[in-house]
C-alpha positions as CSV (number, residue, x, y, z in Angstrom):
1,X,94.5,88.1,85.8
2,X,94.3,84.7,84.1
3,X,91.0,83.5,85.5
4,X,87.8,85.5,84.9
5,X,84.1,85.1,84.9
6,X,82.4,84.0,81.6
7,X,79.0,85.3,82.8
8,X,77.6,88.1,85.0
9,X,76.9,85.8,88.0
10,X,74.6,88.2,89.8
11,X,72.5,88.8,86.7
12,X,72.2,85.0,86.2
13,X,71.2,84.5,89.9
14,X,68.6,87.2,89.5
15,X,67.2,85.5,86.4
16,X,67.0,82.3,88.5
17,X,65.0,84.2,91.2
18,X,67.9,84.9,93.6
19,X,68.1,88.7,94.0
20,X,70.9,90.1,96.1
21,X,68.3,90.9,98.7
22,X,67.1,87.3,98.8
23,X,70.7,86.0,98.9
24,X,71.3,88.1,102.0
25,X,68.0,87.7,103.8
26,X,68.0,83.9,103.4
27,X,71.7,83.8,104.4
28,X,72.7,82.1,101.1
29,X,75.6,84.5,100.6
30,X,77.0,87.3,102.7
31,X,77.4,90.9,101.6
32,X,81.1,90.5,101.1
33,X,80.6,87.7,98.5
34,X,77.9,89.7,96.7
35,X,80.2,92.8,96.5
36,X,83.0,90.6,95.1
37,X,80.6,89.3,92.5
38,X,79.4,92.8,91.7
39,X,83.1,93.9,91.2
40,X,83.8,90.7,89.1
41,X,86.4,89.6,91.7
42,X,86.9,85.9,92.2
43,X,85.2,84.3,95.1
44,X,86.0,81.2,97.2
45,X,85.4,77.7,96.0
46,X,82.7,77.4,98.7
47,X,80.9,80.3,97.1
48,X,81.4,78.8,93.6
49,X,79.9,75.6,94.9
50,X,76.8,77.5,96.2
51,X,76.4,79.4,92.9
52,X,76.7,76.2,90.9
53,X,74.0,74.5,93.1
54,X,71.7,77.5,92.7
55,X,72.2,77.8,88.9
56,X,72.5,74.0,88.3
57,X,75.7,74.5,86.4
58,X,79.4,73.5,86.5
59,X,82.3,75.7,87.6
60,X,83.5,75.8,84.0
61,X,80.2,77.5,83.1
62,X,81.2,80.4,85.4
63,X,84.9,80.9,85.0
64,X,87.5,80.6,82.2
65,X,91.2,80.7,81.9
66,X,92.6,83.4,79.7
67,X,96.4,83.2,79.1
68,X,98.4,86.4,79.8
69,X,99.8,87.9,76.7
70,X,103.6,87.8,76.2
71,X,103.7,91.6,76.5
72,X,102.3,91.6,80.0
73,X,105.0,89.4,81.5
């Protein structure tokens, strides 16, 4: 995959005071999004928007483009 996370998003959210329990209880994010983040799967732009607001960062701080190698094509 060409796009991947640069950071562990859930760990960064926890450091900022947003545990997975709090994210669910306060309905900030649903269980599906939390599971996707735990699995390092990409989430929707709406979720990226929420994460950026919570962490006061830009989308480029969360994800990066990594070109596929010639061998994988």
